[in-house]
Wavefront OBJ file of the C-alpha trace (Angstrom):
o trace
v 0.000 0.000 0.000
v 1.425 3.362 -1.126
v 1.555 6.000 1.577
v 2.332 9.660 0.651
v 4.638 11.351 3.098
v 3.847 14.796 4.326
v 5.821 17.603 2.600
v 7.007 18.843 5.969
v 8.917 15.609 6.458
v 11.032 16.250 3.320
v 11.730 19.900 4.040
v 14.912 19.455 6.163
v 16.503 17.241 3.519
v 15.735 19.721 0.736
v 17.169 22.592 2.722
v 20.362 20.626 3.311
v 20.807 20.078 -0.427
v 20.119 23.703 -1.399
v 23.648 25.083 -0.779
v 25.165 22.322 -2.905
v 22.822 23.099 -5.789
v 23.599 26.798 -5.635
v 27.372 26.272 -5.536
v 27.241 24.031 -8.601
v 25.760 26.893 -10.676
v 27.829 29.755 -9.230
v 30.988 30.643 -11.206
v 34.121 30.344 -9.148
v 37.157 31.917 -10.862
v 39.536 29.833 -8.797
v 38.037 26.610 -10.097
v 36.797 27.814 -13.498
v 39.683 28.077 -15.991
v 37.476 29.771 -18.590
v 36.425 32.533 -16.185
v 40.013 33.046 -15.116
v 41.213 33.268 -18.712
v 38.562 35.827 -19.629
v 39.424 37.934 -16.606
v 43.130 37.909 -17.330
v 42.705 38.660 -21.019
v 40.642 41.749 -20.196
v 43.639 43.102 -18.274
v 46.206 42.311 -20.952
v 47.359 45.265 -23.079
v 47.468 44.417 -25.824
v 47.015 40.998 -27.346
v 47.779 40.567 -31.024
v 44.148 39.717 -31.694
v 42.678 42.711 -29.858
v 45.287 45.023 -31.383
v 44.417 43.925 -34.909
v 40.694 44.336 -34.266
v 41.199 47.827 -32.847
v 43.464 48.860 -35.717
v 41.081 47.594 -38.387
v 38.133 49.294 -36.673
v 40.035 52.584 -36.597
v 40.984 52.293 -40.266
v 37.414 51.479 -41.288
v 36.143 54.496 -39.346
v 38.607 56.769 -41.136
v 37.787 55.239 -44.525
v 34.061 55.850 -44.003
v 34.529 59.633 -44.217
v 34.931 61.617 -47.455
v 38.155 62.882 -45.948
v 40.872 62.131 -44.918
v 42.387 60.451 -47.939
v 45.717 59.632 -46.294
v 45.433 57.351 -43.283
v 48.179 55.947 -41.104
v 48.349 52.902 -38.845
v 51.361 52.314 -36.626
v 52.014 49.644 -33.996
v 54.799 47.249 -32.967
v 54.337 44.133 -35.120
v 55.828 42.038 -32.302
v 54.488 42.402 -28.788
v 57.786 41.166 -27.346
v 59.657 44.472 -27.404
v 63.050 42.860 -26.845
v 62.700 41.092 -30.202
v 62.111 44.296 -32.160
v 65.594 45.632 -31.625
v 67.699 42.511 -31.344
v 68.635 42.598 -35.024
v 68.248 38.857 -35.521
v 67.023 37.369 -38.770
v 64.471 35.302 -36.879
v 62.877 38.370 -35.278
v 62.884 40.214 -38.597
v 61.042 37.335 -40.250
v 58.549 37.191 -37.380
v 57.875 40.916 -37.795
v 57.355 40.389 -41.529
v 54.911 37.572 -40.864
v 52.998 39.712 -38.356
v 52.661 42.571 -40.848
v 51.542 40.176 -43.573
v 48.953 38.589 -41.269
v 47.566 41.997 -40.314
v 47.293 43.256 -43.867
v 45.585 40.067 -45.024
v 42.951 40.599 -42.294
v 42.594 44.256 -43.258
v 42.031 43.421 -46.928
v 39.345 40.867 -46.022
v 37.570 43.397 -43.810
v 37.464 46.338 -46.237
v 37.537 44.531 -49.582
v 34.406 42.404 -49.230
v 33.431 41.127 -52.734
v 30.498 43.007 -54.323
v 30.271 45.290 -51.279
v 33.651 46.762 -50.459
v 36.109 48.575 -52.746
v 38.961 46.896 -54.531
v 42.031 46.919 -52.288
v 45.546 47.170 -53.694
v 48.467 46.254 -51.456
v 51.507 48.292 -52.447
v 54.694 46.765 -51.104
v 57.783 48.863 -50.392
v 60.240 49.287 -53.245
v 62.954 47.865 -50.982
v 61.006 44.727 -50.027
v 62.629 41.403 -50.788
v 61.224 38.888 -53.219
v 60.426 36.505 -50.371
v 58.410 39.195 -48.561
v 56.487 39.947 -51.745
v 55.810 36.234 -52.109
v 54.411 36.069 -48.561
v 51.976 38.861 -49.346
v 50.827 37.244 -52.569
v 50.246 33.934 -50.801
v 47.873 35.620 -48.323
v 46.330 38.316 -50.517
v 45.433 36.629 -53.771
v 45.034 39.713 -55.972
v 45.878 43.389 -56.088
v 49.455 43.041 -54.783
v 51.952 45.377 -56.438
v 55.556 46.309 -55.768
v 56.460 50.003 -55.761
v 59.733 48.905 -57.327
v 57.881 48.329 -60.595
v 57.331 51.224 -62.963
v 53.657 51.879 -63.524
v 52.631 50.101 -60.318
v 49.895 52.684 -59.672
v 48.917 53.709 -63.209
v 45.812 51.572 -63.743
v 44.060 51.986 -60.381
v 40.299 52.360 -60.258
v 38.958 55.667 -58.976
v 37.283 53.981 -55.988
v 40.197 51.690 -55.126
v 41.778 51.681 -51.680
v 45.566 51.547 -51.588
v 47.336 49.939 -48.620
v 51.023 50.888 -48.575
v 52.765 48.270 -46.452
v 55.966 49.205 -44.575
v 57.139 52.011 -46.885
v 60.809 52.676 -46.244
v 62.116 55.140 -48.829
v 61.477 58.689 -49.955
v 59.986 57.265 -53.136
v 57.509 55.089 -51.220
v 56.255 57.985 -49.102
v 56.073 60.303 -52.111
v 53.872 57.820 -53.989
v 51.572 57.439 -50.973
v 51.213 61.222 -50.706
v 50.539 61.603 -54.430
v 47.890 58.869 -54.326
v 46.113 60.612 -51.453
v 46.326 64.000 -53.134
v 44.873 62.382 -56.258
v 41.779 61.334 -54.293
v 42.630 57.700 -53.548
v 41.937 56.415 -50.052
v 45.470 55.499 -49.017
v 46.444 53.612 -45.853
v 50.060 53.505 -44.674
v 50.772 50.525 -42.422
v 53.856 50.560 -40.191
v 56.051 52.944 -42.125
v 59.794 52.487 -41.616
v 62.649 55.012 -41.441
v 60.271 57.936 -41.116
v 61.280 61.524 -40.542
v 58.956 64.447 -39.718
v 58.431 65.095 -43.436
v 57.748 61.504 -44.508
v 54.014 61.748 -43.903
v 52.264 65.105 -44.465
v 50.261 66.788 -41.694
v 46.940 66.296 -43.493
v 47.173 62.537 -42.772
v 44.991 61.023 -40.044
v 46.280 58.483 -37.554
v 43.630 55.761 -37.629
v 45.463 53.605 -35.111
v 48.552 54.141 -33.005
v 50.049 51.965 -30.308
v 53.247 52.920 -28.523
v 54.592 51.117 -25.430
v 55.958 53.609 -22.901
v 58.942 52.328 -20.959
v 60.337 53.404 -17.612
v 63.266 51.759 -15.809
v 63.545 49.282 -18.701
v 59.967 48.087 -18.220
v 56.708 48.880 -19.981
v 54.836 51.279 -17.707
v 51.989 52.176 -20.033
v 50.785 52.682 -23.587
v 49.791 55.546 -25.816
v 46.833 54.364 -27.878
v 44.784 56.111 -30.524
v 41.877 54.401 -32.297
v 40.146 56.822 -34.637
v 37.919 58.763 -33.970
v 38.720 58.457 -30.246
v 41.286 60.774 -28.636
v 44.867 59.798 -27.977
v 44.798 57.965 -24.652
v 47.532 57.068 -22.154
v 46.818 53.943 -20.108
v 48.851 51.971 -17.614
v 49.340 48.212 -17.763
v 45.986 47.599 -16.038
v 43.954 49.679 -18.535
v 43.710 52.604 -16.120
v 43.354 55.817 -18.125
v 46.064 58.325 -17.186
v 45.268 61.069 -19.691
v 43.726 61.968 -23.045
v 44.826 64.299 -25.844
v 43.369 65.736 -29.026
v 45.337 65.921 -32.283
v 45.976 69.598 -31.633
v 47.372 68.880 -28.169
v 49.694 65.999 -29.022
v 50.873 66.283 -32.630
v 54.145 68.022 -33.364
v 53.398 71.206 -35.290
v 52.911 70.672 -39.038
v 53.424 66.906 -38.750
v 51.431 63.741 -38.160
v 53.859 62.652 -35.412
v 52.824 62.626 -31.736
v 55.002 64.324 -29.141
v 55.522 61.580 -26.554
v 56.902 63.687 -23.716
v 53.645 64.315 -21.832
v 52.544 60.707 -22.311
v 55.831 59.412 -20.907
v 55.575 61.762 -17.924
v 52.105 60.472 -17.090
v 53.264 56.836 -17.274
v 56.371 57.533 -15.174
v 54.432 59.434 -12.508
v 51.904 56.618 -12.259
v 54.674 54.008 -11.959
v 56.419 55.997 -9.219
v 53.195 56.450 -7.261
v 52.452 52.734 -7.541
v 55.949 51.877 -6.284
v 55.461 54.169 -3.278
v 52.111 52.550 -2.468
v 53.618 49.069 -2.745
v 56.465 49.939 -0.382
v 54.018 51.352 2.164
v 52.150 48.078 2.427
l 1 2 3 4 5 6 7 8 9 10 11 12 13 14 15 16 17 18 19 20 21 22 23 24 25 26 27 28 29 30 31 32 33 34 35 36 37 38 39 40 41 42 43 44 45 46 47 48 49 50 51 52 53 54 55 56 57 58 59 60 61 62 63 64 65 66 67 68 69 70 71 72 73 74 75 76 77 78 79 80 81 82 83 84 85 86 87 88 89 90 91 92 93 94 95 96 97 98 99 100 101 102 103 104 105 106 107 108 109 110 111 112 113 114 115 116 117 118 119 120 121 122 123 124 125 126 127 128 129 130 131 132 133 134 135 136 137 138 139 140 141 142 143 144 145 146 147 148 149 150 151 152 153 154 155 156 157 158 159 160 161 162 163 164 165 166 167 168 169 170 171 172 173 174 175 176 177 178 179 180 181 182 183 184 185 186 187 188 189 190 191 192 193 194 195 196 197 198 199 200 201 202 203 204 205 206 207 208 209 210 211 212 213 214 215 216 217 218 219 220 221 222 223 224 225 226 227 228 229 230 231 232 233 234 235 236 237 238 239 240 241 242 243 244 245 246 247 248 249 250 251 252 253 254 255 256 257 258 259 260 261 262 263 264 265 266 267 268 269 270 271 272 273 274 275 276 277 278
């Protein structure tokens, strides 16, 4: 014979199980590797993936306007700063690969078939044959070398030109002439620049500069168009913001880093004092 128990008899047992049920559905960063990873990545400045997304977003924002026609994007291709200046062939090849990977993403984002414009990648006149081959393997069409005569003669009026790592007076002159001729022209990671390499009418669509103090990175100067130039520390804390007028060297497209460095150094010193007081 089946006898139904009174609900009140089961109540203590249910109450005992309730904390276990709640804990099984409550995220615990110490035990949840996914939650921990997401938290740490949000504090990391920058990752290669987030940097590329920010840079492409800034370039697309600048390209969406009738003007400017000359757009610049500048960032360290390698996040490991010690590799950038070690002069090794391996690091140089890694930097090449990083630039190629970025430009291939950029072309896919702005050169969508039937929707976006045709994108031409113009490679520096001093680029090696192997570097040109890397570009062509990732970007299947529209790759030209500025070493070749007539490299920019048959461009369509709505084409976008991406000038990758220009490194000579000739490269920068061609980029300027393209922009003055009405072509949307994007300079990516120009090399061997001087204050006259890129004219002042250019717009910095993306800029990332690590700021070092006592041989360590103490912050970053970041600009993602149309946002202001922003100085952050290594935890994403904003230390200051600047407009183009406030930060660019007069009659150039080059930022004056002195105030940004001062902000990063002051923040690092104050943090060191707080740490010692603990």
